[in-house]
Backbone bond lengths (Angstrom), bond angles and torsions (degrees), N, CA, C in turn:
res aa  C-N    CA-C-N  psi(-1)  N-CA   C-N-CA  omega(-1)  CA-C   N-CA-C  phi
1 M - - - 1.463 - - 1.515 108.23 -
2 Y 1.313 114.10 143.87 1.459 118.94 -177.30 1.476 110.78 -118.23
3 G 1.244 118.75 156.30 1.501 127.43 -179.29 1.548 110.84 -66.73
4 P 1.270 114.60 -163.53 1.521 118.79 -174.92 1.510 112.17 -72.26
5 Q 1.335 113.31 167.11 1.417 123.01 177.41 1.532 110.09 -59.15
6 L 1.325 119.03 124.45 1.472 122.95 176.43 1.522 112.36 -95.30
7 W 1.380 117.04 -34.42 1.438 122.27 -175.38 1.493 108.72 -157.34
8 T 1.335 114.84 147.96 1.461 120.71 174.54 1.547 109.95 -136.98
9 S 1.296 116.65 144.02 1.504 117.03 170.74 1.533 105.43 -81.44
10 H 1.288 112.63 148.26 1.446 120.98 176.82 1.535 106.90 -115.35
11 Y 1.291 116.63 152.64 1.420 119.41 174.38 1.519 106.05 -60.15
12 S 1.322 114.73 135.63 1.455 120.91 -178.04 1.500 109.85 -121.76
13 S 1.293 117.15 161.28 1.426 119.19 168.77 1.526 108.42 -71.04
14 V 1.311 113.41 108.82 1.482 115.34 -175.29 1.494 111.93 -106.33
15 H 1.286 113.83 157.14 1.499 118.02 -176.72 1.489 104.61 -103.82
16 P 1.365 118.76 146.56 1.451 121.61 177.40 1.504 108.33 -59.87
17 L 1.320 111.86 144.56 1.449 118.49 179.62 1.548 111.97 -101.69
18 N 1.274 114.41 145.33 1.498 120.43 179.56 1.527 110.42 -94.45
19 T 1.278 116.49 31.80 1.448 121.14 -178.80 1.478 109.37 -147.42
20 T 1.339 118.04 170.11 1.399 120.97 178.44 1.553 110.23 -114.24
21 T 1.322 115.18 155.06 1.439 118.20 178.48 1.536 109.43 -102.21
22 G 1.300 115.70 171.03 1.464 117.90 175.93 1.478 109.38 136.79
23 A 1.282 116.15 165.09 1.528 121.21 -179.93 1.458 109.25 -79.93
24 G 1.316 114.27 168.25 1.392 120.91 177.37 1.468 121.52 93.96
25 V 1.356 114.85 0.03 1.446 120.77 178.98 1.521 110.11 -56.45
26 L 1.335 115.49 -45.75 1.465 121.53 174.90 1.525 112.78 -121.66
27 G 1.332 114.49 19.23 1.434 119.51 -179.09 1.526 113.59 86.66
28 W 1.358 120.42 5.69 1.428 122.19 177.87 1.506 108.88 -75.82
29 P 1.393 116.47 135.91 1.465 116.08 179.25 1.535 113.14 -81.26
30 K 1.325 115.51 162.52 1.457 121.51 169.66 1.521 107.54 -67.99
31 T 1.322 115.51 147.11 1.468 117.69 175.58 1.533 106.73 -124.01
32 T 1.273 114.76 132.84 1.489 119.76 177.61 1.496 115.54 -96.11
33 D 1.397 114.49 13.85 1.454 120.83 176.35 1.500 108.78 -64.35
34 S 1.316 122.83 -32.87 1.451 130.81 -177.73 1.524 115.04 57.50
35 V 1.389 115.79 22.38 1.445 116.61 175.23 1.546 109.33 -139.22
36 L 1.287 113.11 158.17 1.460 120.58 174.01 1.529 106.45 -134.50
37 Y 1.287 115.36 126.48 1.501 120.08 -174.49 1.513 110.17 -99.87
38 S 1.362 116.69 158.78 1.460 121.23 175.61 1.476 108.79 -51.54
39 G 1.364 114.81 130.68 1.465 122.16 179.00 1.471 113.74 91.27
40 D 1.298 119.63 -14.34 1.441 121.67 176.50 1.520 110.45 -71.33
41 L 1.342 119.92 146.11 1.410 126.79 173.80 1.509 110.18 -119.27
42 A 1.372 114.59 132.51 1.462 119.60 176.29 1.502 109.02 -117.65
43 P 1.299 117.65 107.19 1.541 119.08 -176.47 1.511 107.49 -80.24
44 I 1.315 113.32 172.24 1.487 123.23 176.76 1.561 108.07 -51.46
45 G 1.301 113.73 135.68 1.463 119.80 177.69 1.476 113.31 96.95
46 T 1.356 121.79 -18.32 1.435 124.11 176.61 1.530 106.53 -69.29
47 T 1.353 118.54 132.57 1.419 121.58 175.63 1.540 107.16 -122.97
48 I 1.326 115.52 125.05 1.462 121.52 176.10 1.516 105.95 -97.13
49 V 1.312 116.58 132.66 1.515 119.24 -172.06 1.513 108.69 -127.78
50 N 1.343 115.03 141.25 1.435 125.04 169.81 1.447 108.09 -142.15
51 G 1.344 118.59 100.58 1.445 123.44 -173.25 1.519 113.98 59.13
52 D 1.275 118.96 -121.87 1.474 123.44 178.14 1.498 113.62 -87.60
53 N 1.297 117.08 5.63 1.468 124.63 -179.35 1.452 113.36 -97.79
54 E 1.334 122.04 133.81 1.461 125.66 179.26 1.521 111.24 -136.33
55 L 1.321 115.37 130.16 1.420 122.41 173.68 1.533 110.23 -108.46
56 T 1.316 117.68 117.32 1.423 120.95 -171.77 1.536 110.82 -131.58
57 L 1.296 118.10 134.27 1.532 123.92 168.78 1.478 107.25 -88.70
58 L 1.275 116.16 112.85 1.517 120.94 179.19 1.469 110.25 -80.57
59 D 1.326 116.42 165.66 1.460 121.88 -175.29 1.494 113.14 -70.70
60 D 1.350 121.15 -5.94 1.420 122.29 173.74 1.500 112.16 -100.86
61 C 1.353 116.49 11.69 1.495 126.89 176.70 1.512 114.64 78.16
62 N 1.317 116.88 8.90 1.497 119.62 173.04 1.523 109.57 -82.56
63 L 1.356 116.47 125.69 1.414 121.00 176.32 1.559 107.11 -92.69
64 V 1.322 117.10 123.53 1.442 122.42 -172.20 1.582 111.19 -125.61
65 L 1.273 112.55 132.07 1.521 119.95 174.42 1.503 108.50 -107.12
66 T 1.294 115.59 118.81 1.479 119.60 176.00 1.516 113.14 -116.90
67 S 1.314 117.55 153.97 1.434 123.89 175.77 1.553 106.35 -132.86
68 K 1.295 115.24 120.20 1.488 121.42 -179.28 1.549 109.14 52.78
69 G 1.342 117.00 36.34 1.415 123.99 176.10 1.538 114.22 85.64
70 D 1.336 121.52 -11.02 1.400 125.23 177.14 1.468 111.72 -88.00
71 T 1.364 118.12 132.85 1.459 119.78 177.12 1.524 111.26 -73.70
72 K 1.374 113.73 121.40 1.517 117.87 -178.87 1.538 110.21 -104.11
73 W 1.295 118.15 -22.27 1.476 123.27 -176.72 1.464 111.12 -160.76
74 Q 1.345 118.81 148.42 1.438 122.43 173.54 1.448 110.67 -159.83
75 T 1.329 117.89 155.89 1.448 120.07 177.89 1.555 112.38 -73.21
76 G 1.301 114.15 -25.96 1.491 119.86 -179.87 1.543 114.62 75.77
77 V 1.335 115.00 -0.61 1.444 117.32 -177.07 1.543 105.63 -93.88
78 T 1.345 112.58 125.85 1.505 115.80 176.22 1.498 106.88 -131.30
79 D 1.296 115.18 146.63 1.480 121.53 179.19 1.549 106.09 -138.73
80 P 1.342 116.13 84.81 1.436 120.43 -178.71 1.530 113.86 -70.27
81 T 1.341 118.09 -12.49 1.448 119.59 -179.87 1.499 113.00 -79.13
82 T 1.310 113.61 -21.36 1.463 118.02 -179.86 1.535 112.23 -122.22
83 L 1.318 116.37 47.57 1.444 120.64 -179.66 1.525 116.04 -46.01
84 Q 1.257 117.50 137.10 1.465 122.43 177.11 1.516 112.62 63.57
85 D 1.355 117.60 30.87 1.496 119.46 -177.61 1.489 108.05 -124.50
86 C 1.335 118.86 40.14 1.505 118.95 -179.30 1.553 108.63 -148.61
87 F 1.363 113.35 169.50 1.408 120.82 178.98 1.536 109.00 -154.29
88 V 1.294 117.89 167.42 1.458 121.67 176.92 1.552 104.94 -110.47
89 N 1.346 115.50 144.33 1.461 119.86 170.19 1.484 112.37 -149.86
90 L 1.288 113.77 161.35 1.478 123.99 175.56 1.483 106.96 -114.30
91 E 1.360 114.36 113.52 1.485 122.03 -175.32 1.509 112.12 -71.18
92 A 1.283 121.75 160.82 1.456 125.60 179.10 1.522 114.88 -65.27
93 N 1.367 115.82 -7.93 1.480 119.30 173.20 1.508 111.49 -104.54
94 G 1.341 119.55 12.27 1.450 123.61 177.90 1.504 113.80 85.04
95 E 1.316 117.88 4.03 1.520 119.38 -179.37 1.538 106.75 -78.95
96 F 1.297 115.65 131.86 1.514 120.05 -177.19 1.571 105.33 -103.26
97 R 1.304 116.35 128.46 1.487 119.55 -174.84 1.453 116.64 -139.52
98 V 1.346 116.15 155.64 1.433 122.78 167.35 1.512 104.73 -112.19
99 K 1.365 117.43 125.95 1.490 122.07 -176.87 1.453 109.08 -132.18
100 H 1.383 111.01 156.29 1.500 121.29 166.03 1.534 107.80 -72.18
101 W 1.317 115.67 153.10 1.466 117.97 175.83 1.521 113.58 -60.80
102 G 1.304 116.70 -21.59 1.479 119.20 173.03 1.523 114.65 -76.34
103 G 1.325 116.76 -8.66 1.433 119.67 178.80 1.483 119.47 110.58
104 D 1.347 116.28 -17.46 1.488 122.46 -178.90 1.592 108.87 -63.61
105 I 1.268 114.96 135.41 1.478 121.45 -177.92 1.556 105.47 -85.86
106 L 1.383 116.70 124.27 1.438 122.74 174.34 1.491 113.16 -93.30
107 W 1.346 115.86 -32.45 1.466 123.87 -178.66 1.541 109.24 -153.80
108 S 1.274 117.57 144.83 1.456 121.70 172.68 1.508 109.26 -143.56
109 N 1.337 119.29 150.53 1.413 123.07 175.92 1.538 109.24 -74.19
110 G 1.335 117.74 -13.79 1.443 120.57 174.57 1.565 112.77 74.84
111 V 1.261 118.43 6.89 1.469 121.31 -179.70 1.515 111.83 -117.56
112 S 1.296 117.63 128.32 1.458 118.80 178.79 1.498 109.45 -145.69
113 S 1.319 115.15 159.39 1.436 123.57 178.96 1.594 108.04 -90.77
114 P 1.297 117.26 151.87 1.451 119.68 176.33 1.551 113.55 -73.98
115 I 1.330 114.12 -4.81 1.492 117.58 -178.07 1.547 107.64 -118.29
116 Y 1.326 114.60 153.44 1.470 121.56 172.61 1.476 108.29 -98.75
117 A 1.343 119.74 125.77 1.435 126.36 -176.30 1.515 108.37 -162.78
118 E 1.290 116.05 -164.57 1.440 123.89 177.41 1.556 110.49 -93.94
119 F 1.294 114.17 122.86 1.511 120.68 178.36 1.481 109.35 -123.33
120 V 1.298 121.13 164.77 1.402 124.30 -179.05 1.515 111.60 -141.58
121 L 1.334 117.03 135.77 1.415 124.01 177.47 1.594 106.75 -100.13
122 V 1.282 118.98 124.27 1.436 121.29 -177.37 1.558 109.76 -115.66
123 L 1.287 116.59 130.87 1.397 121.28 167.69 1.517 108.54 -87.57
124 Q 1.322 117.73 110.05 1.412 120.67 -174.61 1.525 113.91 -88.49
125 A 1.323 116.30 162.38 1.440 123.13 -177.15 1.543 110.64 -64.48
126 N 1.360 120.41 -19.37 1.400 124.80 179.52 1.470 114.11 -88.56
127 A 1.337 117.98 13.89 1.488 126.86 177.35 1.554 110.84 65.95
128 K 1.335 115.20 40.54 1.464 119.99 171.98 1.436 111.59 -126.88
129 L 1.364 115.80 152.65 1.513 119.60 172.96 1.483 105.98 -100.75
130 V 1.332 115.51 142.03 1.434 120.52 178.60 1.541 108.24 -138.89
131 V 1.328 115.22 135.19 1.484 121.23 173.99 1.491 105.01 -101.11
132 Y 1.390 115.10 127.47 1.448 122.03 173.49 1.477 110.66 -116.49
133 G 1.262 116.32 153.51 1.484 120.91 174.63 1.516 115.24 146.33
134 P 1.219 113.97 177.18 1.491 129.54 4.16 1.499 111.84 -77.96
135 G 1.363 114.14 169.46 1.434 120.43 179.39 1.520 110.30 -62.78
136 I 1.339 116.71 135.92 1.486 118.37 -179.01 1.496 112.56 -118.11
137 W 1.342 119.95 -11.34 1.481 122.40 177.73 1.468 109.70 -164.27
138 S 1.345 113.88 147.82 1.486 116.38 177.97 1.547 102.13 -147.29
139 N 1.385 115.61 150.97 1.401 121.00 176.41 1.572 110.40 -92.56
140 I 1.273 117.02 2.91 1.499 120.97 179.16 1.545 107.36 -78.67
141 A 1.343 113.85 115.77 1.434 119.92 -179.12 1.548 111.43 -77.98
142 A 1.270 117.19 132.30 1.497 124.53 174.62 1.461 107.00 -115.54
143 S 1.277 116.45 162.66 1.466 124.91 176.05 1.536 109.14 -54.85
144 G 1.351 115.85 119.44 1.450 118.19 178.26 1.476 114.92 80.20
145 A 1.370 119.26 7.07 1.422 124.08 -177.17 1.496 109.66 -68.98
146 V 1.326 116.18 160.10 1.438 123.39 176.36 1.528 113.00 -51.64
147 S 1.316 116.42 -42.82 1.466 120.26 -176.04 1.551 112.81 -63.05
148 D 1.364 115.04 -22.15 1.421 119.40 177.58 1.539 112.29 -74.77
149 K 1.300 115.86 -15.83 1.487 122.68 -173.47 1.487 109.73 -104.57
150 I 1.368 120.29 1.88 1.449 121.95 179.13 1.546 109.13 -91.38
151 A 1.259 114.95 126.62 1.519 117.84 -179.48 1.537 107.61 -100.30
152 M 1.299 112.89 156.48 1.556 120.03 175.96 1.471 109.60 -67.86
153 V 1.282 116.12 132.56 1.457 121.92 176.92 1.524 107.83 -88.35
154 T 1.323 115.83 127.22 1.491 118.81 179.95 1.569 107.38 -126.05
155 A 1.283 113.77 158.65 1.459 121.31 179.60 1.559 109.98 -70.17
156 A 1.328 120.29 141.56 1.433 124.54 175.20 1.449 113.10 -63.28
157 E 1.290 120.08 139.93 1.474 123.97 179.79 1.510 108.88 -83.39
């Protein structure tokens, strides 16, 4: 479970693109997980899908969200001089970024949490991106975790 909404994409006035979206630009498959977690990297060609909605990082470093083929949101940042030299990631403070492999930031949502924790970016069915966090609960048991200390409750005899 994750905390409250930290950031959301809003529909923007988008400009027509002179390119197409979709998987296979570099052989990366589409993923229907529809989420990106803190620390995950999505290179060019990765397409995150939720129903008719697709989020794709194009080879010119523009991150584009489409729904039924119509562009709903995009970063608008393109860098044709360094084609195929960028990736998308979600930082440990919830900041969502497009970066060069060298580390330079091409685009950022400009919103971050004062704490470092686990955050999640979700491609929602309404064709919006939302960052939630920080993480507040998980069912994944770790050594010494609280779930290891919970005993089964039984009826008294």
